[in-house]
Structures are given as C-alpha cells and as structure tokens.
C-alpha positions as CSV (number, residue, x, y, z in Angstrom):
1,M,156.6,131.7,106.0
2,I,152.8,131.9,106.0
3,A,152.6,129.5,103.1
4,R,154.6,126.9,105.0
5,L,152.4,127.3,108.1
6,L,149.3,126.8,106.0
7,L,150.8,123.7,104.4
8,A,151.7,122.3,107.8
9,L,148.2,122.9,109.2
10,T,146.6,121.3,106.1
11,A,148.7,118.2,106.7
12,I,147.7,118.0,110.3
13,V,144.0,118.3,109.5
14,I,144.2,115.6,106.8
15,G,146.0,113.3,109.2
16,L,143.3,113.8,111.8
17,L,140.6,113.1,109.3
18,M,142.3,109.9,108.3
19,M,142.6,108.8,111.9
20,E,138.9,109.4,112.6
21,T,137.6,107.7,109.4
22,P,135.8,104.5,110.4
23,T,136.4,101.2,108.6
24,D,132.8,101.2,107.3
25,P,132.8,103.5,104.3
26,T,129.1,104.5,104.7
27,V,129.8,106.2,108.0
28,A,131.2,109.4,106.5
29,K,127.9,110.1,104.7
30,S,125.7,109.5,107.7
31,L,124.7,111.2,110.9
32,S,124.7,109.0,114.0
33,R,122.2,108.9,116.8
34,S,123.6,109.2,120.3
35,I,122.8,107.8,123.8
36,T,119.9,109.6,125.6
37,K,119.4,107.1,128.5
38,I,121.1,103.9,129.9
39,V,119.0,101.5,131.9
40,K,120.5,98.5,133.7
41,A,118.5,95.3,133.4
42,F,117.9,94.2,136.9
43,E,117.4,90.5,137.7
44,T,114.1,89.4,139.0
45,S,112.0,86.2,139.4
46,E,109.2,85.5,137.0
47,G,106.8,82.7,136.3
48,D,107.6,79.3,137.9
49,G,111.2,79.7,139.0
50,A,112.4,81.6,135.9
51,T,114.9,84.4,136.2
52,V,114.7,87.5,133.9
53,K,116.8,90.6,133.5
54,R,114.2,93.3,132.8
55,S,114.8,96.8,131.5
56,I,111.8,97.9,129.4
57,G,108.8,97.3,131.5
58,S,110.6,98.1,134.8
59,M,110.3,101.1,137.1
60,N,113.3,102.8,135.4
61,L,111.9,102.4,131.9
62,H,108.1,101.7,132.0
63,R,107.5,101.8,128.3
64,L,109.3,102.9,125.1
65,D,106.7,103.4,122.5
66,P,105.9,101.0,120.8
67,F,107.8,98.6,123.1
68,L,106.2,97.3,126.3
69,M,108.7,94.9,127.8
70,L,112.1,93.4,127.2
71,D,113.2,90.3,129.2
72,H,116.5,88.6,129.0
73,F,115.5,85.2,130.5
74,H,117.2,82.2,131.8
75,L,115.5,78.9,132.9
76,V,116.8,76.1,135.1
77,P,115.5,72.6,135.2
78,G,111.9,72.6,136.4
79,S,111.3,76.3,135.8
80,G,109.1,78.0,133.1
81,F,106.3,80.3,132.5
82,P,102.7,79.3,133.4
83,D,99.8,79.2,130.9
84,H,98.6,82.7,130.0
85,P,96.7,84.6,127.3
86,H,97.5,87.7,125.2
87,R,95.6,90.4,123.4
88,G,96.6,93.6,121.5
89,Q,100.3,93.0,121.3
90,A,103.1,91.0,119.6
91,T,105.4,88.7,121.6
92,V,108.8,88.0,120.0
93,T,110.9,85.2,121.4
94,Y,114.5,85.0,120.2
95,M,116.7,82.2,121.6
96,L,120.4,82.8,122.4
97,E,121.2,79.4,123.9
98,G,119.4,76.2,124.7
99,S,115.7,75.8,123.7
100,V,112.2,76.3,125.0
101,Q,109.1,74.3,124.3
102,H,105.9,76.1,123.4
103,E,102.3,75.1,122.9
104,D,98.9,76.9,122.8
105,S,95.3,75.9,123.3
106,V,94.5,75.5,119.6
107,G,97.3,73.0,119.0
108,H,100.2,75.3,117.8
109,K,103.4,73.5,118.6
110,G,106.2,76.2,118.2
111,A,108.9,76.7,115.6
112,S,109.8,74.0,113.2
113,H,108.8,70.8,115.1
114,T,111.0,68.6,112.9
115,H,114.0,70.8,113.4
116,A,113.3,70.7,117.2
117,L,113.4,66.9,117.3
118,Q,116.8,66.9,115.7
119,R,118.1,69.6,117.9
120,C,116.8,68.1,121.2
121,G,117.4,64.5,120.2
122,T,114.0,63.5,121.6
123,E,110.8,62.2,120.1
124,N,108.0,64.4,121.4
125,S,105.1,64.9,119.1
126,L,103.1,66.9,121.7
127,T,105.0,70.2,121.9
128,G,107.2,72.3,119.6
129,T,110.6,73.6,120.5
130,I,112.3,76.9,119.7
131,G,116.1,76.1,119.6
132,P,119.3,78.2,119.7
133,G,119.1,81.1,117.2
134,D,115.5,80.4,116.4
135,L,112.7,83.0,116.3
136,Q,109.0,83.0,117.1
137,W,107.1,86.2,116.2
138,M,103.6,85.9,117.7
139,V,100.9,88.5,117.0
140,A,98.2,88.0,119.6
141,G,95.7,90.3,117.8
142,K,92.2,89.9,119.2
143,G,93.1,87.1,121.4
144,M,95.9,84.5,121.6
145,P,94.8,81.3,123.4
146,V,96.5,80.4,126.6
147,H,100.1,79.2,125.9
148,G,103.1,78.1,127.9
149,P,106.8,77.6,127.2
150,G,109.3,75.7,129.4
151,H,112.3,73.5,128.7
152,P,115.5,73.2,130.8
153,N,118.3,75.7,130.7
154,P,117.4,78.1,127.8
155,T,118.6,81.7,127.6
156,G,116.9,84.2,125.3
157,L,115.1,87.5,124.8
158,Q,111.4,88.1,124.9
159,L,110.1,91.4,123.5
160,W,106.5,92.7,123.8
161,I,105.5,95.2,121.1
162,N,102.3,97.2,121.2
163,L,100.0,96.8,118.2
164,P,98.4,99.8,116.4
165,K,94.8,100.3,117.4
166,V,93.7,99.3,113.9
167,H,95.4,95.9,114.3
168,K,94.5,95.1,117.9
169,M,91.5,92.9,116.9
170,T,93.2,91.1,114.0
171,E,93.3,87.4,113.8
172,P,96.3,85.9,115.7
173,T,99.3,84.8,113.7
174,Y,102.7,83.1,114.1
175,Q,105.9,83.8,112.1
176,E,108.6,81.4,112.9
177,L,112.2,80.9,111.6
178,V,114.8,78.5,112.6
179,S,118.4,79.9,112.9
180,S,119.4,78.9,109.4
181,Q,116.4,80.8,107.9
182,I,117.4,84.1,109.4
183,P,119.5,86.0,106.9
184,S,122.8,87.7,107.8
185,A,124.4,90.8,106.5
186,Y,128.2,91.2,106.3
187,P,128.9,94.9,105.8
188,Q,132.6,94.4,105.2
189,G,132.4,91.0,103.5
190,E,131.9,87.5,105.0
191,D,135.5,87.5,106.2
192,G,135.0,90.9,107.8
193,P,134.7,91.6,111.5
194,V,130.9,92.4,111.5
195,E,127.9,90.0,111.2
196,I,124.3,91.2,111.5
197,K,121.5,88.7,111.7
198,V,118.4,90.4,110.3
199,I,115.6,89.1,112.4
200,S,113.3,91.7,111.0
201,G,113.8,94.8,108.9
202,K,116.8,95.5,106.8
203,S,120.6,95.8,107.1
204,H,123.2,96.6,104.4
205,G,121.0,95.3,101.5
206,V,119.7,92.2,103.4
207,E,116.0,92.0,104.3
208,S,114.2,89.6,106.7
209,P,111.1,87.8,105.6
210,V,109.4,88.6,108.9
211,R,106.6,91.2,108.6
212,H,105.3,93.1,111.7
213,L,101.9,94.9,111.9
214,G,103.6,98.3,112.3
215,G,107.2,99.0,111.6
216,C,109.8,97.1,113.6
217,W,113.5,96.2,112.9
218,Y,115.3,93.7,115.1
219,L,119.0,93.0,114.5
220,D,121.5,90.8,116.2
221,L,125.0,92.4,115.9
222,K,128.3,90.5,116.4
223,L,131.5,92.6,116.2
224,K,134.7,90.5,116.2
225,G,137.9,92.2,117.2
226,K,138.6,95.4,119.2
227,G,137.9,98.4,116.9
228,A,135.4,96.7,114.6
229,T,133.1,99.4,113.4
230,V,129.8,99.5,111.6
231,F,127.1,102.1,110.8
232,Q,123.6,100.7,110.9
233,D,120.8,102.7,109.2
234,I,117.6,103.3,111.2
235,P,114.4,104.8,109.8
236,S,114.1,108.4,110.6
237,E,112.4,109.3,113.9
238,W,111.7,105.7,114.9
239,T,112.2,104.8,118.5
240,A,115.4,102.8,118.8
241,F,117.4,101.1,121.5
242,I,120.2,98.6,122.0
243,Y,120.4,95.8,124.5
244,T,124.0,94.8,125.2
245,L,124.8,91.1,125.6
246,E,128.6,90.6,125.6
247,G,131.7,92.7,125.5
248,A,132.1,96.5,125.4
249,L,130.0,98.3,122.8
250,L,130.8,101.8,121.9
251,V,127.8,103.9,120.7
252,K,129.1,107.0,118.8
253,G,132.3,106.6,120.9
254,D,130.6,106.2,124.3
255,Q,131.3,102.8,125.9
256,T,128.6,100.6,127.4
257,E,128.5,97.4,129.5
258,P,126.5,94.1,129.1
259,S,122.9,93.8,130.3
260,H,122.0,97.4,129.7
261,T,119.3,98.9,127.5
262,I,120.7,101.9,125.6
263,V,118.0,104.3,124.4
264,L,119.0,106.3,121.3
265,S,118.2,109.8,120.2
266,S,115.8,110.2,117.3
267,G,116.6,113.5,115.6
268,Q,115.0,114.2,112.3
269,N,118.4,114.2,110.5
270,E,119.9,111.2,112.2
271,T,120.1,108.4,109.7
272,G,121.4,105.6,111.9
273,V,123.9,104.7,114.6
274,L,127.7,104.3,114.7
275,L,128.7,101.2,116.6
276,S,132.2,99.8,117.4
277,S,133.7,97.2,119.6
278,G,135.9,98.0,122.6
279,S,136.7,94.4,123.3
280,D,137.7,91.2,121.4
281,Y,134.1,90.2,120.9
282,T,131.0,92.3,121.3
283,R,127.3,91.2,120.8
284,A,124.2,93.3,121.1
285,V,120.7,93.5,119.6
286,L,119.5,96.7,118.0
287,I,115.7,97.2,117.9
288,A,113.8,100.0,116.3
289,G,110.1,100.6,115.9
290,E,107.7,103.2,114.5
291,P,106.1,105.0,117.5
292,L,102.3,104.7,117.7
293,D,101.6,107.8,119.8
294,E,98.4,106.2,121.0
295,P,97.0,105.8,124.6
296,V,97.9,102.5,126.3
297,F,95.7,100.7,128.8
298,Q,97.5,97.6,129.9
299,H,96.5,94.7,132.3
300,G,99.3,92.2,132.2
301,P,99.4,90.5,128.8
302,F,96.2,92.4,127.7
303,V,97.1,95.7,126.0
304,M,94.3,98.0,124.7
305,N,93.8,101.7,124.2
306,T,91.0,102.5,126.7
307,R,89.5,101.4,129.9
308,E,86.3,100.4,128.1
309,E,88.2,98.2,125.7
310,M,90.0,96.5,128.6
311,I,86.6,95.8,130.3
312,E,85.4,94.2,127.1
313,T,88.6,92.2,126.8
314,L,88.2,90.8,130.4
315,K,84.6,89.9,129.6
316,D,85.7,88.1,126.4
317,Y,88.3,86.1,128.5
318,N,85.8,85.3,131.2
319,D,83.1,84.3,128.7
320,Q,85.6,82.3,126.5
321,R,84.9,84.2,123.3
322,N,86.7,86.2,120.6
323,G,89.9,84.1,120.7
324,F,89.6,82.8,124.2
325,E,87.2,79.9,123.5
326,R,89.2,77.4,125.6
327,S,90.8,79.7,128.1
328,K,89.3,78.1,131.2
329,V,89.4,74.4,130.3
330,W,92.8,74.0,128.5
331,K,95.9,73.1,130.4
332,S,99.3,72.8,128.6
333,L,101.1,69.5,128.5
334,I,104.3,71.3,129.4
335,G,102.8,72.9,132.5
336,G,101.6,69.5,133.7
337,R,105.0,68.0,133.8
C-alpha cells in the first residue's frame, strides 16, 4: 500500500515538473531576478512640441544608477528638440519607427548618411538621419557640442547613462549602427518564437560591436506567440530594468503592461531573468548597467560628480572652451527650419 502511494506521489511530482519546465532549456540551470518596482511612464511635453513618456528621470524614479533618464518619445510635424550641449554622460538614441535628423556644431551628421538618403527618399547633404531600427550611441565626455534632432513623426527611445568619473572628461565619440548592422540572437533558432536584437552587450552567444565606457547591455526583445519564453543572462549585481513596449510581458510569472519601467532585483546569485509572453506578440527592451556608486551633481545635460566640477563646466560652456568652442555662435540647420 505504501509502495503504491509513493509511486503515485512520484508520478505527480514528475508531472508538475514537466508542466513547469520552460521552453528555453537554459532556464532550469538559472536563478531569475524578480520585480522590485514598477513605474508607469507618464506623458509630458518636452522640447519644441515633442511628447515623451518618461519613467527614469521622473519624480517616481529619479535615477537608477548608472541610468539618468529614459524617454519614449514621439514627434509630430514641426516638433523637435532645441539645440543643446552635453557633458559627463552618454546619450543613446534607438529608433522604433520613423526617423530623426541629427547634427552637431562640429559637422557630425548622424547615423549612416547614405543609408538615410535611401530611407527618407530625399537628397539632403546637410544633416544626417537615424532611421527605423537604427542606433546612435553618443558619449559626450568632456563636452559634446550643441546638437539638435528633429524630423516628422518618429518614435524611439532615448537613454541617458552616467559616465564613470574617470571618463567624464574623455574626448566625445559616436558609435552608430543602421538596423541591418545590429546583430540578433535566436535562442530557439531563427524559426523560433524569440528574437533578441543585441544593441550592446551579449545574448545567447551573440555580441554587439558597441562598446560603452562602463558596462552596459541593451537588448530589444520580441516574443511571438502567447507562452513564448526565454531566459536572458544579466551580469551579476548589475542594475537592470525592462521597459515594456507592446503586449503583456511576464517577468518570472508576474504580468506587466506596456509603457512601464520594471526594475529588477540584483541578488548575488541571480544570473538573469525569466521572461515570457502573455499575448500573441510582446516587445520590450532589457537594459542593464554596472552601477557606479559615485556622487552625481546634475544640471540638465551636464552630469558631474561635485558642485565644483559643475561650476567649472558652466564656465567652460560660457567661455566656449574644452569642447564647447562654438556653443554660442552655432545654430543647427534643422532648428532653423
């Protein structure tokens, strides 16, 4: 009798384990992070008629070390962002739909000008265009000259990342990829339900060519079909969050809604996060960064560590030196239209 009972209990346990086993075989060996905070991205006006949904950088989530701001932006005809400078941070623009034009005061024209002409169908040798699925990773360093994007009807994400103190006065750089240059990982094969665009960092054996001054992974996840499941590794103890774009994303079984920032736990033994789709199509970005644990003194797009450094930055800007040589005389062609 006892032997039969034990046999029955064993069968039940095996059955439950089989039911709970995700489609991604790596999940069983991994410990998932969980949700610690959910912040709705509230819509607000920004720049010249632009609309943004802001989560990081808002009153509900002021900063998330090393991340300073996340905007989900949408522009309508005639809107845009005015000319402005940067120092001490990286600005990452990732286009979801449409395109933006970008220029700066030293003649930089944005991502892949030739590609932009083809995508927009215009001949404009004066400004560069960042099109659908394209990336611009701009490290301001000691001073990024005044710049300004603005082109009708784009939708995209702009992320501000604080730079480590040791890199705040580095020379400014751009890293730019058109959509076809951003590699994708297919954890269950190219015909499988999961695609991950590796904007920076690594995913399932695929690595992005983008390099950030300080650790940062940026992944665009598309889950096709209800129940599609994937486990994504995240470096231990890094800050990590998810911004939901479409559908119903389940994080370790907890369902979320679009236009929310999902802050993840960062336990020492948590190796990544278990994600699945609760709808026919789900899209989100997963972003993780190595926390700096440094003081932050911020004045708009200027991000330094101390009040004294900020005073010096404002003097540099006013005196047009150390990266701001044309800050007072340059006007963007885009802004003048």
